[in-house]
N, C-alpha and C positions, 0 to 999 in steps of 0.2 A: 827437722829439729835433731839435734845431737847432744848426747849428755856424756860428758866426760867429767874426771875428777881433777880439779873440783869446779869447773864451769860448764853451767848448762847453755849452749847455744840455741837461739830461736832466730830462724832466718823468715822476716815477714814477707818474703817473696814467695814464701812456700808454706808458712803457718799463718793463721788469720790474728788479728789484733785481739779478737775476743779470747782466743785460747791463750795469748800470752798473758793477758792481765788476768786471767783466771789462775794460770800458773803461779803467778806472783803473789795473788791473794792466798792460796792454799799453802804456799811456802812458809816454813817457819825460820828457815835460815838458807844459806847458801849464797854462790854467786852465778850471775846471768848474764850472757851477751847477746845484744839484740842486733842484727844485721838487716841492712835494707829497710830502714823505718820509711823512707821516702815521703816525708812530710806528714806522716800519719797523725791524727789527733788522739789526744787522750793516751799516749803511750806511758805505761808505767804508772796509771792513776791509781790512788787508793791503796798503796803498799802500807801495812801495818805490821812489819816484821823486820828482824834484822837480817835483811838481805841486801846484797849488792848488786846494783844493774848497770852495765856499760852499755850505752846505746851508741852504735857506729853510724852517725849521718844525722842529719837535720830532722827535726821534729815539727808537727804543726801546733794547734791550739792545745791548751792545758796539760801539757806533760807534766808528769810527777804531781798532778794535782791531788790535794787531800794527803798529802804524804806524811808518814810516821815513820820513826826509828830507824830505817834504812838509809841506804845511800843511793842515789841515781846519778850517774855521770852521762852527759851527752857530748860526744865528740862532733860538734857541729852548732847550728843555730836552733833556736826556739821561737815560735810565733807566740800568740797571744796567750796571757794566762800562765806562763811557766811557774810551777809550783805554787798555784794558787790555794790558798788556805793550808798550807804546810803547817803542821802542828809540831814536828820534831825531825830530828834526822838532818841529813845534807842532800842538797841538790847543786851539782856544779855543770855548767856548759862552757866548752872552749870557745864559742863563738859569740854571738850576740843574740838578744831577746828582742821582741817587738814589746806592744804595749802590755801595762798591768802585770809585770814580773812580780812575783811574790805577793799579790794582793791578797789582803785580809790574813796574812799570815799570823799564825799565834805564836810559833816558836821554831827552832831550828836554823838551820844556816842555808842561805841560798848565795852561791857565787857565780858571778856572770864575767867571765873573763874579757869579753868584748864590751859593746855598748849596750844600753837597754833604752827601750823606746819611752813614749809618753806613760805617764801614772804608774812609773815602777814604785812599788810599796805602797800603793793607794790603801787606805784604811789597814795599814798593818797594826797588828795588836801583840807583837813581841817578837816577832821573827827578826833576825839579823841578815841583811843584805849587803853584800859587797860587789861592787861593779868596778872593773878595771879599767873601763873606758868612760864615756860619758852617759847621762841620763836625759831623757827628754822632759817636755814640759808637764807641769803638775806633777812631779814624782813627789812621793810622800804626803799626797792629798788626804787629809783627815787622818795621818798617822797618828795612832793612839798610844802605842808602845814599842819599844825595840830600838834598833839602830840601821840607819842607811848610810854606807860608806861609799864615797864616789871618788875614785883616784883621777878621773878626768873633769869635765864641765858639767854643769847642770843647765837645763833649760829653764824657761820663763815659769814664774808662779811656784818655785820650789817651796815646798811645806805649807801649802795653802791650807788653812784652818787646822793646822796641826795641833795635836793635843800634848803628850808627853814624851813622845819618841825624840831620838837625837839624830841629826843629820850632819855628817862629817863630808866636807868637800874639799878637795885639794885643788881643784881648778878655779875657773870663773862660774859665777853665777850670774845668769841672764836677768833674773829678778826675782824676789821673793813674794810669794803668796800672801793672802790676807792672814795677819796676825803672827806672821813668821818674821824672827828678828835674828841677827847674829848674837851668839851668847860666848860667854867666858869658856875658854878652854883650861879647866883646872885639872889638877894632877890625876884625879879618878878617871877623867875623861880621856886623858892621855894613855892612861893604863888599859881601859876599856879597848879603846881604839887599837892599841899596840896589840892587844889579844886577838881582836877581830882580824887585822892584816895578817897575822901568824897563822890563825886558823884558816884564813883563806889562801895561803901561800903566796901573798902578794908583798913584794918588796917595797916599803915606801917609810918615810920618816913621819910619826905622827905629828911631829912639830909643824910640818908644812900644811896641816889641814886648818880648816875653820869650822867652827860648830855653829849650827843653826837650830832652833827650837821655837816654842810657843811663847808670845809675850802675854799670854793668858787673859787677853782682853774680850775674847769671844766666848768665855765661859759663860753658861746660865747659870751656875751656882758660885756665889762667893760667899766665904765663911763670914765675912762682916755682915751679911745680910741675917744671919741666924737669930740674933738677939732681937732684930726687928720683926722677922716673921713669928717668932714666939710669943712676943709682945701682942702682935696682932691678932693671933688665935686666942689669946688670954682674953683680949678686950672683947 
């Protein structure tokens, strides 16, 4: 490990992953550079401070999982569960991600400059995910809130059982999942999409995208049923 001002460099060929993550957990601020990740799992997990981490090389499972506040930049690819359960902050990779990128994310921004595999954004709960390439099948499955932006194509069963998340796709969609439909692109959606593209550093015209979301036919609760339920209890 070498410490310079303002960047601390950690070489995983010489230091342990446990030591790296402990250092990041104890830090309150600062910039870190990680060398030789060599596909290690759980790199830069659990960050909860305004730190900046640059990882030079590809990573394995659950990189930047449970991320908050800071930023993680991966110059390479990532395996399953990139930025799983992200709460805030930013996670960006220059390559592609495999399955379940951004899964269950509550907030923050995840940027994948390449492609994302199956179930990208599964059960997302407020995170914004921008993918420069394609996404695999069942992306945004049970997505509850947030935005998934796809500059390429989307695989089969996009948005299956989606709740209130918005899905924006510039390319082709192989098929929509249960209860997912194409929806109007109103001015507020154009503004939201333009802001997300700018934040992700992606050059694209929001007018080229189509929006998908929930038909709301799978909801168990319907506001029209309230009066009937109350009357039934009174009887």
